[in-house]
Backbone as a ProteinNet text record, in pm:
[ID]
protein_1_A
[PRIMARY]
MEVVGDNYPPPPTKAFIARIISMVKMALLVCLLFGQNPFALLNIPTPAAFS
[TERTIARY]
-1990.8	-2113.6	-2085.7	-2129.6	-2111.5	-2247.2	-2250.8	-2374.1	-2351.7	-2437.4	-2427.3	-2551.1	-2528.5	-2640.2	-2673	-2797.9	-2841.9	-2971	-3004.5	-3130.4	-3244.9	-3353.4	-3472.4	-3547.4	-3575.2	-3642.3	-3787.1	-3831.4	-3970.2	-4067.2	-4191.6	-4292	-4305.2	-4338.3	-4346.3	-4441.6	-4554.1	-4648.4	-4588.5	-4517.7	-4456.4	-4341.1	-4267.6	-4159.7	-4217.9	-4330.4	-4396.2	-4447.5	-4509.1	-4559.1	-4443.8	-4333	-4216.6	-4162.7	-4162.7	-4114.7	-4208.2	-4338.6	-4435.9	-4419.8	-4405.2	-4386.8	-4259.8	-4154.8	-4029.1	-4046.2	-4119.1	-4142	-4225.3	-4327.2	-4411.4	-4329.6	-4243.9	-4158.8	-4065.5	-4007.1	-3918.7	-3996.7	-4117.9	-4199.6	-4234.2	-4264.8	-4293.7	-4170.4	-4054.5	-3930.6	-3905.3	-3930	-3911.6	-4008.8	-4132.2	-4229.5	-4178.6	-4124.5	-4073.3	-3954.5	-3866.7	-3749	-3786.7	-3893.5	-3935.3	-4039.4	-4063.9	-4153.3	-4301	-4336.1	-4477.1	-4528.6	-4653.1	-4715.5	-4774.4	-4713.6	-4764.8	-4902.9	-4937.3	-5068.9	-5179.4	-5154.9	-5254.5	-5272.8	-5164.7	-5175.3	-5256.3	-5253.9	-5325.8	-5464.2	-5505	-5633.4	-5646.3	-5536.5	-5532.5	-5501.7	-5567.6	-5535.4	-5389.7	-5323.9	-5184.1	-5174.2	-5092.2	-5076.4	-5010.9	-5042	-4986.7	-4834.8	-4781.1	-4636.1	-4563.1	-4630.2	-4566.6	-4562.4	-4665.3	-4671.9	-4619.8
-2036.4	-2103.4	-2197	-2320.6	-2419.1	-2449.2	-2440.1	-2467.8	-2594	-2691.8	-2817.8	-2829.7	-2841.2	-2853.4	-2999.3	-3025.8	-3161.2	-3152.1	-3257.7	-3261.8	-3285.7	-3212.8	-3232.3	-3354	-3453.2	-3574.1	-3543.7	-3598.7	-3574.9	-3651.9	-3607.6	-3683.4	-3823.9	-3921.9	-4060.5	-4079.7	-4008.6	-4025.8	-3977.1	-3865.2	-3813.8	-3902.6	-3958.8	-4051.3	-4177.9	-4225.2	-4343.3	-4315.9	-4200.5	-4162.9	-4151.9	-4093.8	-4081.7	-4219.1	-4312.2	-4447.9	-4519.2	-4501.9	-4563.4	-4506.2	-4374.9	-4312.2	-4363.4	-4379.2	-4430.5	-4572.7	-4657.3	-4795.4	-4799.9	-4715.7	-4711.1	-4665.6	-4567.9	-4518.6	-4628.3	-4704.4	-4813.8	-4923.2	-4952.2	-5053.7	-5010.6	-4882.9	-4833.3	-4840	-4811.4	-4822.3	-4966.4	-5061.6	-5203	-5242.9	-5194.8	-5223.3	-5171.9	-5052.6	-4996.3	-5075.4	-5118.7	-5194.3	-5329.5	-5390.4	-5520.8	-5509.5	-5388.2	-5368.4	-5370.7	-5364.1	-5361.5	-5217.9	-5202.4	-5070.8	-5044.8	-4955.6	-4932.3	-4868.1	-4795.8	-4731.8	-4836	-4939	-5045.4	-5122.3	-5142	-5212.4	-5132.9	-4998.5	-4911.2	-4872.1	-4930.2	-4897.7	-4749.1	-4690.7	-4550	-4547.6	-4460.2	-4453	-4410.1	-4474.5	-4444	-4308.7	-4216.4	-4085.8	-4100	-4007.4	-4011.1	-3996.3	-3919.9	-3899	-4027.8	-4118.5	-4243	-4346.8	-4349.3	-4450.9	-4395.4
10360.3	10325.4	10207.4	10220.2	10114.5	10051	9919.9	9846.2	9764.2	9784.1	9711.1	9621.9	9491.2	9397.9	9371.5	9347.3	9317.1	9237.3	9167.1	9093.4	9190	9167.5	9249.1	9195.5	9278.6	9228.5	9187.6	9074.5	9032.3	9121	9123.5	9198.7	9139.8	9222.7	9174.5	9056.7	9055.3	8944	8812.8	8816.1	8693.3	8648.5	8741.6	8705.8	8642.7	8694.1	8638.5	8497.1	8476.6	8344	8245.3	8287.7	8199.8	8161.7	8254.9	8225.8	8127.6	8143.6	8052.8	7911.6	7900.6	7769.2	7703.7	7780.8	7726.8	7674.9	7747.6	7704.1	7576.1	7567.7	7447.8	7327.8	7349.6	7241.3	7191	7280.7	7239.9	7167.3	7212.9	7146.6	7003.9	6984.6	6850.2	6761.6	6817	6739.7	6697	6785.9	6752.1	6641.3	6648	6541.5	6407.7	6407.3	6282.5	6230.6	6319.5	6276.9	6216.6	6266.2	6215.5	6104.1	6056.7	5943.2	5976.3	6101.4	6140.3	6133.6	6098.4	6097	6235.7	6315	6450.6	6450.7	6344.1	6339.6	6324.2	6244.6	6228.2	6358.8	6432.2	6560.6	6662.5	6649.4	6741.9	6689.6	6574.5	6511	6479.6	6431.4	6391.2	6241.9	6164.5	6022.1	6001.1	5906.3	5877.8	5808.5	5862.4	5797.9	5660.4	5570.2	5434.8	5436.6	5530.4	5537.5	5575.4	5646.1	5689.3	5578.4	5496.2	5390.2	5262.4
[MASK]
+++++++++++++++++++++++++++++++++++++++++++++++++++

């Protein structure tokens, strides 16, 4: 008997959500690198730990 292992592909909706989260994370990193406050862009109060 031969057993071949492989990754189970995620459902398309979960793969899409994961891709969107990854893009948002990269966009926030770019904002931080260029000195932009991502919280102000999102209309969220800046946490004390960030400032």
